[in-house]
Steps between C-alpha positions, in 0.01 A plus 500: 500500500738789423848428384662614837268272694602204293866578565438486877413136479774219452478330159337185624488328165879533480554394864276200433686418169844506667372302799356229265811504286723431802263230650470345157880488459539340827241244436645416163848439640381304805276271306628514147754295320854522608778625276742253348765574772568206730409573852855445605619769256286768654724740696413489869618864527153620366302423817776655715491812293122517521522470880757781495264716289211431745724591794607827319135590440435438865789737602393758254135482612589546868751777411247683278234480776767654745587760252133614453454497878783760506347674211804428270275485205773473224676211695162329552427523127846340412453220746145416394573507126821297554291253702270478203808431272627236742156334511476509125851349459388236745199421289709457184740270679212302651343453159828399336587256774160332512466493128810275511432281810125546571380477854752395760356264759576542861688207643441559868260301723295545815502844662743648240260403225202651686690825570613507132149492371372747767752756367453394125135524471449847621815596304343376177162674561659834613744490205189520275352779705808708524531554124193712451545658849849623415411619152206702628703638795780600263248651256355721775847626584597555146188708442551703824193354670689479831207459732377198296846374479554507870165322571577221263865475591395415854370173358745452227816524713426221749376268218808572285724452813338164579543389140882600492585357844298179446662466159844492670351257762363263233835511319697418822257223589500350149863529416685519829313278754 
């Protein structure tokens, strides 16, 4: 392949490495040993901040989509990059929180429990899927491959929105029900 043809394809090894790093970090904090902090000493503000970051990401994704529909490209770019930042900040907060407290069990019963897991399971699966989708979608935009960017973004946006909205829903059901 010529050099310019290589540059037209996303760096799949890098995308795979970042995806595996993220998934490995999540697995490590969910099933690893807890820090020495007593569970009662863990600030309860972290899950609330994380939910706010997910909600912010949702708002930015929808706003970015509306901007691109109106061909406001600069505003679209700002919204989408800021949504990435909010999602990355969420991930850091999530890792920090769960490194301290581990997995937080759902206390509800009956229909609430069934509904919780009906939201949580696809949330977990799609959270893993959205990482490489978002990275490749962003890469296409960064490289100026807008036709490819648009084709992939049609899949990335709904997945990312589900993950963001269901993240807030899981938080609400886990900490507020």
